[in-house]
Structure formats: structure tokens, C-alpha cells
N, C-alpha and C positions, 0 to 999 in steps of 0.2 A: 504493500500500500504506500508506505513511504512518507506521505503528507496527509495524515488524517487527524481530524479534530472532532471531539465530542463536546457539545455545549449543553450543560445542565443548568437551566434557568427557567423559572416560572413566568418571567416577563416575556410573553410571546412576541411582542413587537421587537424588543431588543434582540431576542434570540434569532428571529427571522432575519433581521437586518445584518446581524453578525454573520449568519450563514451565507447570505448573499455576497457580502464583502469578501469573506474567506474563499468562497467558490470562485470569485474573480481572481483570487491570488493562487489558483490551482490547488486548493486544498479540497479533500473529500470531507464533507461535513455531515454529521447527524445531530439532531436536537432532541433533548428530553426535557419534560416539564417538571420532573420531580427527581429526587435522589433515588427513589426506588426504581423508577423507570430507567434512569441513567445507569444504574448498576446492571440492570437486565440487558440494556443495549451494549454496555461495555464488554460483557462476556462474549458477545458475538462480533462486535465491531473492532475491538482491540486497537484503539486510536493511538497516535503518537503522543498527543496532548489532550488533557481534559480541562475545559474552562468551566469552573464550578462556582455557582453562586452560593452564598452562605445562607441567605434568608429564603428557605424553601418550605413548601407545605410538607408537614410530616417530618422526616429526618432532616436535620440541619446539614449545612455544608461541611462543618467540621466532623460530624458523625459519618457522613458519606466519605470524606477524605480517609478516615481511619479504615473504613470498609474496603475502599479501593486499594489502599496500601497493604491491607492484609491479603487481598486477592493477588496483587502484583506489587512486590516491593519496589520495582523499578518504574511504576506508573508516574508519569509527569503531570502533576495537577497544579493548575494556576487558580488560586482562590480569588473570587470577584465579590465585592460588596460595596454598597453605598453607606454602610453603617459599621461601627466598631472601631475604626481607625487603627492606631498603632497596636493596641492590645490584641485585637483580632489577628492582625498580621503576624505578630509574634507567635500566637497560638497556632496559626496555620503552618508557619515555618517549622515550629517544633514538632508538629504532627506529620511532617514530611512533605509539605507543599514545595514545589519547585520555585514558585514565585507568587507574588500577590499584586493585584491590580484594583485600584479604587474606581468606582463608578462616579461620574460618567467616563466611559473608556475613551482613551485617545487612540484612534485606530493605527496611527503610525507607530506608537509605542507597542501596541499589541502585535503588529506585524513583525517588528524587530525581535520581540520576545519569543514569538512562535518560531521564527527562523533559527534563533539560538538553540531552543529546546529540541527542535527537529534535527538540527545538525549534530547536537550532542547525542541524540539517540542513534543516529547513523554511525557516529564516531565510536560510541561505546560498543555497538554491534560489531563493527569492523575490528576493534581491539580485541573483543572477546573471541571472535573467530580466529584471529591470528594467534591469540594466546593459547587456545586449545590446540591449534596446529603446531605451534612452537614447543609446547610442553612435551609433545611426543618425540621431539628431536633434540631435547635439551636435558641437562642433568649431569651430575658428576660422572656417571658411567659413560657419558659420551666423550669425556676427555681421555682419549686412547693413549696407551703406552705403558711400559713397565720399567722405564729407566728411573733411576733414583730421583732425579729432579721432578719428574711428573708424579711419581708416587707421593713424594713429599707435598707437592702442590695439592693433590686430591685430598690428602689428610688434613691440610690446613683449611680447605674449603669445607670439608665435612665437620670439622671442629667449629668453624665459624657458624655454619648453619645450625648446629645443635645448640650453640650458645645463644643464638638469636631466638630459638624456640623457647628458651627459658626466661627471656626478658619479661619484666613485670609491666613494661610500657611498650609503646609503639615506635620508639625512637631507635630503630635498627642502626648499628654502627656504619659509618661511612667507609667505603672501601675504595682504594686506589689500586688499579691493576697496571703494572708496568711490564713492558716487553717490546721487542722489536716488531716491526710491521710483519703481519702474516703469521704470528705465533699462536693466535687463538685467544686473544684477550676477550673478545665478545663471547666465546664459548664459556669462559670462566664466569663472566657476568651473568649469563643465562643459567648456569649451574647454581649460582648463589640465589637467584630468584626462584627458579622452578623446583628446587629442592628445599626451599625455605618456606616459612609460614605465610609468605605473601604470594604463593604460587598461583592462587585463583584470581589474583588482582592483576591489573595491567603491567606489562613489561614494555616500556616505551624508550626508544633509542633516538639519540640525535648525534650525528657525526659533526663535531664542531669545525672540522676542517673541510666539510663538503659544501658549506654555504659561505657566501660573503659575510664578513663580520657584522654588517649592518642588519642582516636578516636573521642571525642567530638569536638575538634578543626577542624578536617578534615571534619566532618559532617556539622559543622556550616559554615566554611569559604571556603570549597573546597580546591583543591590542583592542582598544576601544574604537568605535566608529569615529573617524576624523583624526585619529592619532597621527596620520601622515597622509600624503596625497592619495594613495590608492586604498586607504582603509575605509571602504564604503559601508562595512558593517562590523560589528563586534566579532572577534575570533578568539576562541579559547586556545591557550598555549599547551605545550606538551607537559608542563608541570601539572596543570589541571587534569589533563588526560590520564596522567599516571597516579592520580589520587588513590591512596591505599596500597599502591604497588611500588615498582622500582623505576627510577629514571636513570638510564644508562647514558652517560656523556662520554662518547668515544672521542679520542684525540682532543682531550681537554686542554692540552698545551697550546692549541690553536686559538683558544678563546681570547678576545681582545680585552682591554683594560675595563671598559664599561660593563661588559658581560661578567667579568670576574667580580666586580663590586656587587652586582645583583646576586650572583651565586653565593657570595659570602653571606649576604643578608638572608638568603633562603636557608642556608645551612645553620646559621646561628639562631634565627627567629622562627623558622618554619613558616615564613610568610613571604609573599611576593606581591607585586603590583603590575597589572597589565600596562603596556605602553599607552600613554594618554589617560590612564586611570587616576582616580582621586583617592582611592582607599586600598589598603592592603587586604589580602585574603589569606586566611590560614590554610595550610595544606599538610596532609600526612603522606609523605613520600620518602622512600629510601633512595639515597644517592649512591650510585656506583659510577666511578669514572675510570678512564683508561688513557694511556699515552705511550707513544714510542719515543718521545722526546726526553732529553735529560732535564727534568723539571728542576732539580736542585741547582744546576748550573744556570737555568733561566731565572731562578730566584736571585742568585748572586749577581746576575747581570741586570736585574731590574725588569726583566721581561714578564715575570709572573709574580703575583702578590705572595709574599711569604705567609701572611695570615691565612689566605685561602689554601695554600699548599698544605699547611699543617692541619687544617680542618678536613681536607680531602683524604689525607693519608692516616686517619685514625687506625685503620687496618691497611697494611700494604701487602699485596700479593705480586710476586714476580714470576712471569711465565718464561721458561727457559727457551732460548733459540734452538732450532732444530739441530744445528750442528753439534750441540752439547748433549743430544739425547741418544747417541750411539745406535743400538739395534732398533730403536723405535722408528728410525728412518725406513728400514725395510718392512717393518710391521705395518706402518701407515701406508707405504707404497702398495703392499699387497691388498690392504683393505680398500683403498681407492681403486685399485685395478679391478677387483671383484665387483665393486659398486658400479663403476663406469661400464664394465662389460655387460652388466645386466641392463643398465640404462639404454645402451645402444644395441641391445639384443644381439650381442656377439657370444660366441661359445666361450668355454673356460679359457682364460689367458694366464700366462705365467711370465715371470721376469727371467731373462737370461742371466747366467752367472757374470758375464762381463758388465751387464747393467748394474747388478747389485754391488759389485766392487766399486764401480764409478759413482754410484749414489753415496756410498759411505765416504768417498773422498771429496765429493762436491761440498762447497761451503754453504750453500742454501741461503743466499742473502734475502730471498723472499720467504724463507721458512716454510711452514706447512702449506700456506696458500700457493707458493711456487710449486711445491711437490704435487699438490692436488691438481693444479692446472696442467702441469707437465704430464701427469698420468692420463688425464682426459685427452690431451693431444695425442699421446702415444696410442691410446685405444682407437682413436679415429683413424690414425695412419696405419695401424697394424693390419697386415694382410694374412698372417698365419695365426698360430696359437702361442707364439713366444715373442715377447716384446724385447727388441734388441736396441743397440745404440743408434741404429739408423732412424728409429722412430722418436728418439728423444733429443730434439733440437735444443732443449734447455741446457744441455751439457756443452753447448757451443761447438767446438771443433772435435769433440770426443769421438764422433763417428768416422773421422778421417785422419786423426792424429793420435799418437799414443796417449793414454790417460796418465796424468801426473801421479807420481808416487809421493808418499811422505805426508807430513803435517801440512795443512793448508797455510800455516804461518810461514812455511818455508818456500811457498810458491808465489808469494806476493799477492794474496787475496786482498782486495780493497774492502775494508770493513766500515768505511764511511757510509752512514745510513742514507744521507741525501743523495750521494752519488750512486749508491746501489739502487735507490728508488728510481732515479732518473734512468739508469741503465735498463731496469725492468720495464719501465714505461716505453722507452724507445724500442726495446725488443718486441713488446706486445704490439705496438703500432706498426712495426715492420711486418710481423706475422699476419696482422689483420689488414694489411694493405691500406693503412691510414683510416680504417673504419673505426670510429670512436666506440660505437656500441659493441662491436665484436672484440675490440681490444679490452674494454671494460670487463667483458665476460671472461676473457682469458685471465685477467688480473684478479677476478673475484670481487670487484667493486661496482658501484652504480655508475651509470654514464655521467651523471652530474659530478660525482666525486672525481672521476678521471678528468673531466673538463676543467674542474677547479685546479687539479694538480698540474695539468698541462700549462695552464695560465701561470701558476705560481712558479713553476720551473722554467718558464719562458720557452716552452716547446710549442711548435706549431700544431694547433688542433687540426686533425685531418677531416676528411669527408665523413658524413654520417649517412645512415640508411633510413632516416626518418624525415 
């Protein structure tokens, strides 16, 4: 249905005029003249929003509100009345009303309120859908590997989750996840959420490096109508969307100074204010952040606020790079090989012995993400049942030149993260023939994220397929 409104009001003329007005705004509307009739209609109609008058024959509006909320705890009810003033408004909000309108109604205000509530319904439905889907593919057991660093990481996550369950209040500890690009920091964040006591609530993610700095604040905190040129209506931010759940701030090191100040206020007071707003709002949200950048050095150089850094790292988890995980490299490669073979409906595939030895010697600047994407490419190129060096272009010249022996430190591997990132992006763009969408898919990031990084690294954005 998507845009459905039930009007429960015994003033027939007002109800009829409202129905006509909302019909012109593309709402599907039904009208009931009493609370009892409205409850019966609600059971069949299931609207997005109920406009409920308080002064009704028989059951009052407040009594009807309690009944509606007992039938559906998510029902969005707007109380309407010409009497009662502030006291009734407070009672209605305590009983679970989404908002309150005084008669005579201002139609422009009603329109904006309905748009906000309907959009909230859609957003919550979308979040709940993705939460159910993500819960199936998230958790501590999804962090694969038996190397000592990974076992220790899983144990820390399990201990943290158990400690959170014992909390007497809702202020879950703030967690900072550190690790190189592609190590699986998001997987750790999801494990903290979906194995924790907030698992049934939203998990909301924002990559602070994927958007221009001026848009990050608007996405996080939302904005009021008229807050800036294109703000034609009020928009809830991701902080509100994550109410009761987890807000995951990936690449927190990319946040600009203004955003850092507001994040500090959110962490200290559990309050925030929309852009253009006049009042603060209380929020119950657990903050998990991640970065591949050296935050301590950024604090020393003045690029990142020291007070925010210390608030973010109440608990610190470090995800080890793939090159330090030993035999996990082959275990992960076999896991991804089996998964991709099933995806592309190929028969059983195995890794050749030359490939396995080359994998153990490779430095993996792109970590697990690089391995996963390389295996997918190998599966696509493989014509037989054994994956050899010929299919693995990620090893550079390994298919035509002898594989290097010895410690990676002895063969001059460049460990500079920014240069490694640039090298990976250039390689992906070459393989994708300058198609940004396909290159983003190879790198395991969104197209917008890749476009942002192309601009930041001053690389030429290639052609796109959209």
C-alpha cells in the first residue's frame, strides 16, 4: 500500500475534507466515525498512519490509542484535538503517539508530518529487512581462520559481547576497530552487533570516506526543511535510524573537524541536533567505528581531536593483516574458491601447488578483500578443474617469471598504505577497462566510494556503464 491513512473523527465534514485533500496528495484514505469503528477498519486496512481525534463518542482517543498500540506496537498514531492543550499532548506522547496536532489543522503542517511518518515506516521496513538478511551472514563464527591473531580476536569479541549482556544500563561500550584496508573491520563490527543484545535492532553503517565532508553531517544527523538550498523537507539522519541498535562509522579518520565536534557531543551526551534544528534529541545508540589510518599520529599532528579519539577507543580491537595470518591464507582461499565455484555453477575446483606457495609468499596489500576478488577472477578465467598461476593476474608477473623466495621484507615490498591503495585502484581500473562500476566490484567497494577515492588520489575517473 505504501501511503495509506486512516482518519478516526466524528466530525464528518472535517473528516471528509481531510480525505479529499489527502486523496489529492496520492494517499489511500479510509474514514471512521468512532474509535470502535476505527479499530475494526484498522484490522483490515493496516494504514501507515492513523489520524485520531480525542473527543469521540464512546471510547476516547487516548483509550483507542492504547488499543491500537496493543494490537500493533509499531502503529503510527497522530492525536488530533481542539481541547486539552499541553496536558493532553503529553499524555498522548506517553501513550505512544507518534505526534500531536491541534485543531484547526494546518494542512501544510499535516502534509509534512505525514511524509515524515510514511518515510520513517519505509525506512524502518527496509532496515528490518536488511537486518534479518545480514544477521544470517554475520557473527563471530563468520570470522574465519585458526591463526593465533584471529583466535585471539574472536575471544576478545566474545568476551566483549558477554560483558555487554551483563550491563545494568543501555550504554554499551564504544569500540574502535583498527586494521589495514580489506582486513575485515566491518565483519568485526557486525559480529559485535549481531551476536550482542542489540541484534534485533538496526545495524546502520556510514563510510565517512565515501561522501564529501559536507554531506557526512547531513547523512548522520539529518536536517530540517530549509537547512540548506536543497533541503525541501525534513530528513531523519542515520543516528535516528539506528535508535536502539548500532551505528557503525567506517573510516572515521576521514571525518572533518565539524563532524568530529558533533560526534563528540553525541558520545558524551547521547544527544544530537539535526542541521537547521533548534532542539537536541536524545538517542540510544551504540557507536562502533573503524579506521585504517594511524589515528594516534593524526592526533599528534592536529588532524583528529584527541578528546574524540579517547572517547572512541574505550575498547580497541585490532584486526591483523592477512600476511600475518600464515595458513589462514590458504584456508580462506579454499573457502572463497568453493563459494565462487558454486556461484558461477562450475564443478569442484582446487588450487594448484604452485599457486599455494605463491599465495603464502604474496604480501597481500589489499588483505582479505584482495584475496576474495582474486579468487573470483580466477574462477571466471579457469577452464579446467585446477586453478593455476595463469588465472591469477593479482600475482603480477608470477605466471611468466619465477616466484620470489624468502621474506617479503627482503624483496622490497612497498608497505605504504596510500601507495598500495593507489596501486590496487589503478590495477582494478586497468582490468575493468576504465569501467568504474566493474572496477568497484573487483575492489569490493561501492561505485561512489571508488569515485571518491579516484578524486582524492587524483586519478582519472574512467567511463561508466550507467
